[in-house]
Backbone as numpy.savetxt, mean C-alpha at the origin, in Angstrom:
# Nx Ny Nz CAx CAy CAz Cx Cy Cz
2.48 21.74 23.96 2.87 22.36 22.69 1.69 22.36 21.74
1.36 23.52 21.17 0.23 23.64 20.25 0.56 22.99 18.91
-0.49 22.83 18.08 -0.29 22.25 16.75 0.66 23.10 15.93
0.46 24.42 15.93 1.33 25.32 15.17 2.77 25.23 15.66
2.96 25.10 16.98 4.31 25.01 17.52 5.00 23.72 17.08
4.23 22.61 17.02 4.79 21.34 16.58 5.21 21.41 15.11
4.34 21.98 14.28 4.68 22.12 12.86 5.86 23.08 12.67
5.89 24.13 13.44 6.99 25.10 13.34 8.32 24.43 13.68
8.32 23.61 14.71 9.53 22.88 15.09 9.95 21.92 13.97
8.97 21.25 13.36 9.25 20.32 12.26 9.83 21.06 11.06
9.26 22.22 10.73 9.71 23.01 9.58 11.14 23.51 9.77
11.46 23.96 10.96 12.78 24.57 11.20 13.88 23.56 11.52
13.51 22.43 12.16 14.54 21.54 12.67 14.43 20.10 12.15
13.43 19.84 11.30 13.23 18.48 10.81 14.41 17.93 10.05
15.17 18.83 9.36 16.31 18.38 8.56 17.43 17.78 9.42
17.41 18.08 10.71 18.42 17.51 11.60 18.17 16.01 11.83
16.92 15.60 11.68 16.57 14.18 11.86 16.39 13.47 10.52
15.84 14.19 9.54 15.46 13.55 8.27 16.31 14.03 7.11
16.41 13.19 6.07 17.12 13.54 4.84 16.23 14.47 4.02
16.66 15.68 3.73 15.81 16.61 2.95 15.56 16.10 1.53
14.37 16.38 1.03 14.00 16.15 -0.37 13.94 14.67 -0.75
13.91 13.77 0.23 13.79 12.34 -0.06 12.72 11.76 0.84
11.65 11.24 0.24 10.52 10.71 1.00 10.24 9.27 0.57
9.30 8.67 1.26 8.77 7.39 0.80 7.25 7.43 0.92
6.60 6.75 -0.01 5.14 6.67 -0.02 4.74 5.20 -0.12
3.78 4.80 0.72 3.38 3.40 0.81 1.97 3.19 0.26
1.86 2.36 -0.75 0.56 1.98 -1.30 0.17 0.66 -0.64
-0.80 0.72 0.26 -1.23 -0.46 1.00 -2.54 -0.96 0.39
-2.46 -2.11 -0.25 -3.64 -2.70 -0.88 -4.30 -3.67 0.09
-5.62 -3.61 0.16 -6.40 -4.56 0.93 -7.46 -5.18 0.03
-7.80 -6.43 0.30 -8.77 -7.13 -0.55 -9.83 -7.75 0.33
-11.11 -7.53 -0.03 -12.21 -8.09 0.73 -13.47 -8.08 -0.14
-14.16 -9.23 -0.15 -15.43 -9.36 -0.89 -15.29 -8.90 -2.33
-14.25 -9.40 -2.99 -14.01 -9.18 -4.41 -13.72 -7.72 -4.75
-13.29 -6.96 -3.77 -12.93 -5.57 -4.00 -11.49 -5.33 -3.59
-10.74 -4.69 -4.47 -9.37 -4.29 -4.15 -9.42 -2.85 -3.68
-8.91 -2.61 -2.48 -8.96 -1.28 -1.90 -7.55 -0.78 -1.60
-7.42 0.52 -1.44 -6.14 1.11 -1.08 -6.36 2.04 0.12
-5.40 2.05 1.02 -5.52 2.87 2.23 -5.06 4.29 1.96
-5.95 5.24 2.22 -5.65 6.66 2.04 -5.71 7.36 3.39
-4.93 8.41 3.53 -4.94 9.18 4.77 -5.11 10.66 4.46
-5.56 11.37 5.46 -5.65 12.83 5.38 -4.80 13.39 6.50
-3.71 14.07 6.10 -2.81 14.63 7.11 -3.46 15.81 7.81
-3.25 15.90 9.09 -3.80 17.00 9.87 -3.23 18.33 9.38
-4.13 19.24 9.02 -3.70 20.55 8.57 -3.49 20.63 7.07
-3.67 19.51 6.33 -3.50 19.54 4.88 -4.78 19.08 4.22
-5.26 19.83 3.26 -6.52 19.52 2.59 -6.30 18.52 1.46
-6.91 17.36 1.57 -6.83 16.37 0.51 -6.34 15.02 0.99
-6.63 13.99 0.20 -6.25 12.62 0.53 -4.92 12.27 -0.12
-4.18 11.38 0.54 -2.87 10.99 0.05 -2.52 9.59 0.56
-1.41 9.08 0.09 -0.89 7.82 0.60 -0.13 8.06 1.90
-0.13 7.08 2.80 0.70 7.23 4.00 2.18 7.21 3.62
2.95 8.06 4.24 4.37 8.14 3.91 5.08 9.09 4.86
6.32 9.35 4.57 7.08 10.24 5.42 8.52 10.35 4.97
9.32 10.94 5.83 10.73 11.17 5.52 11.61 10.08 6.14
12.84 10.02 5.67 13.79 8.98 6.05 14.83 9.58 6.99
15.03 8.95 8.12 16.03 9.44 9.07 17.44 9.23 8.52
18.36 10.06 8.97 19.73 9.99 8.47 20.38 8.64 8.76
20.03 8.02 9.87 20.75 6.82 10.31 19.89 5.56 10.23
18.98 5.47 9.26 18.18 4.26 9.15 18.14 3.79 7.69
17.89 2.50 7.50 17.77 1.97 6.15 16.40 2.35 5.58
16.24 2.17 4.28 14.96 2.51 3.65 13.83 1.63 4.18
14.12 0.34 4.34 13.10 -0.57 4.85 12.71 -0.21 6.27
13.70 0.15 7.08 13.42 0.59 8.45 12.57 1.85 8.44
12.84 2.74 7.51 12.06 3.98 7.41 10.61 3.67 7.06
10.40 2.74 6.12 9.04 2.38 5.75 8.27 1.78 6.90
8.89 0.86 7.62 8.23 0.21 8.76 7.95 1.22 9.87
8.93 2.08 10.16 8.74 3.08 11.21 7.63 4.05 10.85
7.60 4.50 9.61 6.59 5.47 9.18 5.19 4.91 9.34
4.98 3.68 8.90 3.65 3.08 9.02 3.25 2.88 10.47
4.22 2.50 11.30 3.90 2.29 12.71 3.60 3.62 13.40
4.39 4.65 13.09 4.17 5.96 13.73 2.88 6.62 13.25
2.64 6.57 11.96 1.54 7.34 11.40 0.18 6.66 11.56
0.13 5.34 11.35 -1.18 4.68 11.38 -1.18 3.41 12.23
-0.12 3.21 13.01 -0.12 2.13 13.98 -0.01 0.74 13.40
0.44 0.60 12.16 0.54 -0.71 11.51 1.95 -1.25 11.70
2.05 -2.51 12.15 3.35 -3.12 12.40 3.56 -4.35 11.53
4.81 -4.60 11.19 5.25 -5.85 10.57 4.53 -6.16 9.26
4.38 -5.17 8.42 3.85 -5.41 7.08 4.99 -5.80 6.14
4.69 -6.70 5.20 5.66 -7.01 4.16 5.65 -5.86 3.15
6.75 -5.09 3.10 6.86 -3.96 2.20 7.78 -4.31 1.04
7.33 -4.00 -0.16 8.12 -4.26 -1.35 8.42 -2.94 -2.07
9.70 -2.60 -2.17 10.08 -1.39 -2.90 9.88 -1.63 -4.39
9.31 -0.64 -5.10 9.03 -0.91 -6.51 9.39 0.20 -7.49
9.62 1.43 -7.03 9.88 2.49 -8.01 10.34 3.75 -7.28
11.05 4.62 -8.01 11.41 5.94 -7.49 10.71 6.99 -8.34
10.00 7.88 -7.71 9.24 8.90 -8.41 9.96 10.24 -8.29
10.10 10.91 -9.41 10.78 12.20 -9.39 11.14 12.71 -10.76
10.87 11.92 -11.81 11.21 12.34 -13.16 10.30 13.46 -13.67
9.06 13.46 -13.20 8.07 14.40 -13.73 8.45 15.85 -13.38
8.45 16.74 -14.37 8.69 18.16 -14.08 7.67 18.72 -13.09
6.44 18.16 -13.12 5.41 18.61 -12.18 5.85 18.37 -10.75
6.48 17.21 -10.52 6.87 16.88 -9.15 7.91 17.87 -8.62
8.75 18.43 -9.49 9.76 19.39 -9.03 9.11 20.67 -8.51
7.85 20.89 -8.85 7.17 22.12 -8.43 6.12 21.86 -7.35
6.13 20.65 -6.81 5.09 20.30 -5.85 5.14 21.18 -4.61
6.33 21.32 -4.04 6.43 22.04 -2.77 7.17 23.36 -2.95
6.42 24.43 -2.86 6.96 25.78 -2.80 6.39 26.40 -1.53
6.91 27.55 -1.17 6.38 28.23 0.01 4.89 28.51 -0.16
4.52 28.97 -1.37 3.12 29.28 -1.65 2.25 28.02 -1.58
2.81 26.88 -2.10 2.05 25.64 -2.11 1.82 25.12 -0.70
2.83 25.25 0.15 2.66 24.84 1.54 1.55 25.64 2.23
1.55 26.92 1.97 0.51 27.78 2.57 -0.86 27.39 2.03
-0.91 27.10 0.70 -2.19 26.73 0.07 -2.72 25.41 0.62
-1.84 24.43 0.74 -2.26 23.11 1.19 -2.65 23.10 2.66
-1.93 23.84 3.46 -2.10 23.74 4.91 -2.90 24.86 5.53
-2.84 26.03 4.93 -3.47 27.18 5.56 -2.73 27.62 6.81
-1.48 27.15 6.96 -0.72 27.51 8.16 -0.51 29.03 8.24
-0.65 29.52 9.43 -0.37 30.94 9.68 1.06 31.11 10.18
1.74 30.00 10.41 3.10 30.07 10.95 4.07 30.47 9.86
5.15 31.19 10.20 6.12 31.64 9.20 6.90 30.47 8.59
7.06 30.49 7.28 7.79 29.45 6.57 9.03 30.09 5.96
10.23 29.68 6.37 11.45 30.30 5.84 11.64 29.99 4.36
12.28 30.91 3.64 12.50 30.74 2.21 13.35 29.51 1.90
14.27 29.17 2.79 15.16 28.03 2.56 14.69 26.78 3.31
13.39 26.70 3.57 12.83 25.55 4.29 13.20 24.25 3.59
13.61 23.26 4.35 14.06 21.98 3.79 12.93 21.19 3.13
11.68 21.59 3.39 10.53 20.92 2.78 10.23 21.44 1.38
10.83 22.57 1.01 10.51 23.23 -0.26 11.46 22.77 -1.36
10.92 22.61 -2.55 11.75 22.21 -3.69 11.44 20.80 -4.14
12.28 20.30 -5.03 12.06 18.99 -5.62 12.12 17.88 -4.57
11.13 17.01 -4.60 11.06 15.90 -3.66 11.07 14.58 -4.44
12.05 13.74 -4.18 12.06 12.39 -4.75 11.37 11.46 -3.76
10.59 10.52 -4.28 9.87 9.61 -3.41 10.13 8.16 -3.81
10.44 7.34 -2.82 10.64 5.91 -3.02 9.31 5.22 -2.75
8.82 4.49 -3.74 7.53 3.83 -3.61 7.64 2.43 -3.05
6.76 2.12 -2.10 6.63 0.77 -1.56 5.18 0.35 -1.69
4.97 -0.96 -1.84 3.60 -1.45 -1.74 3.54 -2.53 -0.67
2.35 -2.70 -0.11 2.10 -3.75 0.87 0.74 -4.36 0.58
0.57 -5.62 0.96 -0.65 -6.37 0.68 -1.20 -6.94 1.97
-2.49 -6.71 2.22 -3.09 -7.17 3.47 -4.53 -7.58 3.23
-5.04 -8.42 4.11 -6.49 -8.61 4.21 -6.97 -7.50 5.15
-7.60 -6.48 4.60 -7.75 -5.24 5.38 -8.66 -5.39 6.59
-9.49 -6.42 6.64 -10.32 -6.61 7.83 -9.47 -7.04 9.03
-8.30 -7.63 8.75 -7.44 -8.07 9.84 -6.44 -7.00 10.26
-6.53 -5.83 9.63 -5.58 -4.77 9.89 -6.22 -3.68 10.75
-5.64 -3.43 11.90 -6.15 -2.38 12.79 -5.35 -1.11 12.59
-6.01 -0.08 12.10 -5.36 1.19 11.81 -5.56 2.13 12.99
-4.46 2.69 13.48 -4.51 3.62 14.62 -3.77 4.90 14.25
-4.48 5.89 13.70 -3.81 7.13 13.28 -3.16 7.85 14.44
-2.02 8.50 14.16 -1.34 9.28 15.19 -1.77 10.74 15.11
-1.03 11.60 15.81 -1.39 13.02 15.88 -1.44 13.67 14.52
-0.51 13.31 13.63 -0.40 13.99 12.35 -1.41 13.48 11.32
-2.07 12.37 11.60 -3.04 11.80 10.66 -4.45 12.12 11.13
-5.13 12.96 10.38 -6.46 13.40 10.79 -7.50 12.29 10.64
-7.46 11.55 9.54 -8.39 10.45 9.32 -7.86 9.54 8.22
-8.50 8.40 8.06 -8.10 7.47 7.00 -9.35 6.82 6.41
-9.19 6.20 5.25 -10.28 5.44 4.65 -9.71 4.39 3.71
-10.43 3.26 3.61 -10.14 2.27 2.58 -10.99 2.61 1.37
-10.36 2.83 0.25 -11.08 3.30 -0.94 -10.94 2.27 -2.06
-12.06 1.97 -2.71 -12.04 1.06 -3.85 -11.11 1.58 -4.92
-10.29 0.69 -5.48 -9.28 1.10 -6.45 -9.89 1.77 -7.67
-11.16 1.48 -7.95 -11.84 2.07 -9.10 -12.63 3.33 -8.75
-12.57 3.74 -7.49 -13.35 4.91 -7.07 -12.49 5.87 -6.24
-11.27 6.08 -6.69 -10.36 6.94 -5.95 -10.76 8.41 -6.06
-10.68 9.15 -4.98 -10.90 10.60 -5.07 -9.67 11.25 -5.71
-9.75 12.54 -5.97 -8.58 13.25 -6.44 -7.54 13.30 -5.32
-6.33 12.86 -5.62 -5.30 12.74 -4.59 -4.27 13.86 -4.71
-3.57 14.11 -3.60 -2.52 15.12 -3.59 -1.33 14.67 -4.43
-0.62 15.66 -4.93 0.64 15.44 -5.63 0.45 14.45 -6.79
1.36 13.47 -6.92 1.24 12.47 -7.99 0.88 11.11 -7.42
0.10 11.08 -6.35 -0.17 9.82 -5.68 -1.08 8.90 -6.48
-1.91 9.45 -7.36 -2.68 8.58 -8.25 -1.74 7.81 -9.17
-0.73 8.47 -9.68 0.26 7.81 -10.53 1.02 6.74 -9.75
1.33 7.01 -8.49 2.03 6.03 -7.65 1.18 4.77 -7.49
-0.12 4.94 -7.24 -1.01 3.79 -7.09 -1.09 3.00 -8.39
-1.21 3.70 -9.52 -1.26 3.01 -10.81 0.00 2.19 -11.05
1.14 2.77 -10.70 2.42 2.08 -10.90 2.53 0.90 -9.95
2.04 1.04 -8.73 2.07 -0.06 -7.78 1.23 -1.23 -8.27
0.04 -0.93 -8.80 -0.83 -1.99 -9.31 -0.21 -2.67 -10.52
0.40 -1.89 -11.38 1.10 -2.45 -12.53 2.22 -3.40 -12.08
2.94 -3.01 -11.03 4.03 -3.83 -10.51 3.51 -5.12 -9.90
2.41 -5.03 -9.15 1.83 -6.22 -8.54 1.45 -7.24 -9.60
0.92 -6.79 -10.73 0.55 -7.73 -11.79 1.77 -8.46 -12.33
2.90 -7.80 -12.35 4.14 -8.45 -12.76 4.65 -9.39 -11.67
4.43 -9.00 -10.41 4.94 -9.78 -9.29 4.07 -10.96 -8.92
2.91 -11.09 -9.57 2.05 -12.23 -9.28 2.79 -13.55 -9.44
3.80 -13.55 -10.29 4.52 -14.78 -10.60 5.78 -14.96 -9.76
6.12 -14.00 -8.91 7.37 -14.12 -8.16 7.27 -13.66 -6.71
6.11 -13.17 -6.27 5.94 -12.70 -4.90 4.69 -13.34 -4.29
4.62 -13.43 -2.95 3.47 -14.08 -2.30 2.23 -13.20 -2.27
1.74 -12.83 -3.46 0.60 -11.92 -3.55 -0.67 -12.55 -2.97
-1.01 -13.74 -3.47 -2.25 -14.38 -3.02 -2.26 -14.65 -1.54
-1.15 -15.16 -1.02 -1.10 -15.52 0.40 -1.23 -14.31 1.31
-0.84 -13.14 0.83 -0.91 -11.93 1.65 -2.28 -11.28 1.64
-3.06 -11.51 0.59 -4.34 -10.83 0.46 -5.53 -11.67 0.91
-5.41 -12.99 0.81 -6.51 -13.87 1.18 -6.41 -14.27 2.65
-7.55 -14.60 3.28 -7.48 -15.20 4.61 -6.83 -16.58 4.50
-6.49 -17.17 5.62 -5.78 -18.45 5.58 -6.61 -19.53 4.91
-7.93 -19.52 5.14 -8.84 -20.48 4.52 -9.72 -19.77 3.50
-9.86 -20.34 2.33 -10.63 -19.68 1.28 -11.23 -20.73 0.35
-12.19 -20.29 -0.45 -12.80 -21.17 -1.46 -12.12 -20.97 -2.81
-12.36 -21.89 -3.73 -11.78 -21.74 -5.07 -12.29 -20.49 -5.79
-13.60 -20.19 -5.71 -14.05 -18.94 -6.34 -13.37 -17.71 -5.75
-13.06 -17.72 -4.45 -12.45 -16.56 -3.81 -11.05 -16.30 -4.34
-10.24 -17.36 -4.50 -8.90 -17.14 -5.03 -8.94 -16.75 -6.50
-9.92 -17.29 -7.24 -10.03 -16.91 -8.64 -10.47 -15.46 -8.78
-11.43 -15.03 -7.98 -11.87 -13.63 -8.02 -10.71 -12.69 -7.69
-9.87 -13.09 -6.73 -8.73 -12.25 -6.37 -7.81 -12.02 -7.56
-7.42 -13.10 -8.21 -6.48 -12.95 -9.32 -7.13 -12.27 -10.52
-8.41 -12.47 -10.72 -9.11 -11.75 -11.79 -9.14 -10.26 -11.49
-9.36 -9.91 -10.23 -9.38 -8.50 -9.83 -8.02 -7.86 -10.05
-6.96 -8.55 -9.65 -5.62 -8.00 -9.79 -5.20 -7.88 -11.25
-5.54 -8.89 -12.04 -5.13 -8.90 -13.44 -6.04 -8.07 -14.33
-7.25 -7.81 -13.84 -8.20 -7.04 -14.64 -8.74 -7.82 -15.83
-8.84 -9.15 -15.69 -9.38 -9.97 -16.77 -9.95 -11.26 -16.18
-10.79 -11.94 -16.98 -11.37 -13.20 -16.54 -10.42 -14.36 -16.80
-10.46 -15.35 -15.91 -9.66 -16.56 -16.05 -10.60 -17.75 -16.22
-10.18 -18.72 -16.99 -11.01 -19.89 -17.25 -11.33 -20.62 -15.95
-12.59 -20.88 -15.73 -13.04 -21.46 -14.47 -12.52 -22.88 -14.24
-12.22 -23.60 -15.32 -11.72 -24.96 -15.18 -10.19 -25.00 -15.15
-9.56 -24.25 -16.03 -8.10 -24.29 -16.11 -7.41 -23.65 -14.92
-8.03 -22.62 -14.35 -7.40 -21.91 -13.23 -7.17 -22.84 -12.03
-8.20 -23.50 -11.49 -7.94 -24.40 -10.35 -7.10 -25.60 -10.75
-7.24 -26.06 -11.99 -6.45 -27.20 -12.45 -4.96 -26.89 -12.36
-4.60 -25.66 -12.74 -3.20 -25.23 -12.66 -2.72 -25.23 -11.21
-3.56 -24.74 -10.31 -3.19 -24.69 -8.89 -2.92 -26.08 -8.33
-3.80 -27.03 -8.67 -3.63 -28.38 -8.15 -2.46 -29.10 -8.80
-2.21 -28.84 -10.09 -1.09 -29.47 -10.79 0.22 -29.07 -10.13
0.33 -27.80 -9.71 1.55 -27.31 -9.05 1.60 -27.67 -7.57
0.52 -28.25 -7.06 0.49 -28.62 -5.65 0.43 -27.42 -4.72
-0.21 -26.35 -5.18 -0.20 -25.11 -4.39 -1.26 -25.07 -3.30
-2.29 -25.93 -3.42 -3.39 -25.86 -2.48 -3.56 -27.17 -1.71
-3.97 -27.03 -0.46 -4.39 -28.16 0.35 -5.90 -28.08 0.55
-6.60 -29.14 0.25 -8.04 -29.18 0.50 -8.27 -29.53 1.96
-9.08 -28.74 2.64 -9.35 -28.95 4.05 -10.63 -29.75 4.25
-10.73 -30.39 5.36 -11.97 -31.11 5.69 -12.98 -30.16 6.32
-13.17 -29.05 5.65 -14.09 -28.02 6.14 -14.85 -27.43 4.97
-16.03 -26.96 5.25 -16.83 -26.27 4.25 -17.32 -24.93 4.81
-17.61 -24.02 3.91 -18.16 -22.73 4.33 -19.65 -22.70 4.00
-20.44 -22.50 5.01 -21.88 -22.43 4.81 -22.27 -21.02 4.38
-22.76 -20.90 3.15 -23.13 -19.58 2.63 -24.59 -19.53 2.19
-25.39 -20.50 2.65 -26.81 -20.49 2.30 -27.30 -21.90 2.04
-28.58 -21.98 1.77 -29.21 -23.28 1.51 -28.55 -23.97 0.33
-28.10 -25.21 0.56 -27.50 -26.05 -0.49 -26.21 -25.46 -1.05
-25.57 -24.58 -0.30 -24.32 -23.99 -0.78 -23.28 -24.06 0.33
-22.41 -25.04 0.24 -21.36 -25.23 1.24 -20.06 -25.61 0.53
-19.40 -24.64 -0.10 -18.18 -24.96 -0.85 -17.04 -25.40 0.07
-16.16 -26.22 -0.48 -14.98 -26.66 0.26 -14.04 -25.50 0.53
-13.30 -25.62 1.62 -12.28 -24.63 1.97 -10.89 -25.19 1.65
-9.98 -24.28 1.29 -8.61 -24.65 0.93 -7.64 -23.71 1.64
-6.39 -24.11 1.65 -5.31 -23.25 2.12 -4.10 -23.46 1.23
-3.18 -22.50 1.24 -1.97 -22.66 0.44 -1.06 -23.72 1.08
-0.48 -24.56 0.23 0.60 -25.43 0.66 1.86 -24.58 0.66
2.27 -24.14 1.84 3.30 -23.11 1.94 4.62 -23.54 1.30
5.01 -24.79 1.50 6.28 -25.26 0.95 6.26 -25.24 -0.57
5.20 -25.77 -1.17 5.10 -25.79 -2.63 4.90 -24.39 -3.20
4.16 -23.56 -2.46 3.90 -22.20 -2.91 5.20 -21.41 -3.00
6.03 -21.51 -1.95 7.29 -20.78 -1.96 8.24 -21.33 -3.02
8.23 -22.61 -3.23 9.07 -23.22 -4.26 8.64 -22.74 -5.65
7.33 -22.69 -5.87 6.82 -22.24 -7.17 7.16 -20.77 -7.41
7.11 -19.96 -6.34 7.47 -18.56 -6.48 8.94 -18.42 -6.90
9.80 -19.20 -6.27 11.22 -19.14 -6.60 11.48 -19.52 -8.04
10.69 -20.45 -8.55 10.88 -20.92 -9.92 10.06 -20.16 -10.94
9.26 -19.19 -10.46 8.46 -18.37 -11.37 7.34 -19.13 -12.03
6.75 -20.08 -11.31 5.73 -20.94 -11.92 4.31 -20.59 -11.53
4.14 -19.68 -10.57 2.81 -19.45 -10.01 1.86 -18.82 -11.02
0.82 -19.55 -11.35 -0.28 -19.03 -12.17 0.17 -18.44 -13.51
1.11 -19.08 -14.14 1.47 -18.66 -15.49 0.43 -19.23 -16.42
-0.50 -18.39 -16.83 -1.66 -18.85 -17.62 -1.44 -18.62 -19.12
């Protein structure tokens, strides 16, 4: 089956499998070397970068749809996905997909019916995920032409309202720092004190006191000091730490994590 034939089948019969006009978009944040990055994809046949996402099957839950979409599109399995917002209030979004827009975005020569289920207002359920992106193996499928990890401060122009989705996801993460396992999901299992401080400074967009920050962590019993050091050069071998999982989860439940 040719590419055009596959898209034609999706355009004409996709509504039999998927709920029309309801999508989900996943903002996958990765952190490495003091940089917060987001995973962007380029769909085959569509010009421009976007967030990975897709449609929801009639007989699956939203969480199942998110997990399936990431596994099918980019080969990622078992990510912790957090639903955070529904996008669709903007009048601009109601005009995103028209027959003309589909032709403009894709350049498809295949016929697009006037009543195509892809055309018209599209509501999108936003999810975010947090990973150490070096440990994540991305395997794009047929529909994903390429992908890239992009610095959160150097995003290209994105399709649709995906820049707004990323901004809202980051805003939500800053609120969730006190109730979700943000740090544990973005850092490697072993880390230094400067590394965890840089992470939270990056997420919050502000500096934290170098003495009070670790003091708070130790007071809450969130960290275990390991009998290991990281060699990073002459006379520089900082201690390594890991999260005390039991205390960390307890602090999250009580809303105590890093309330500065």
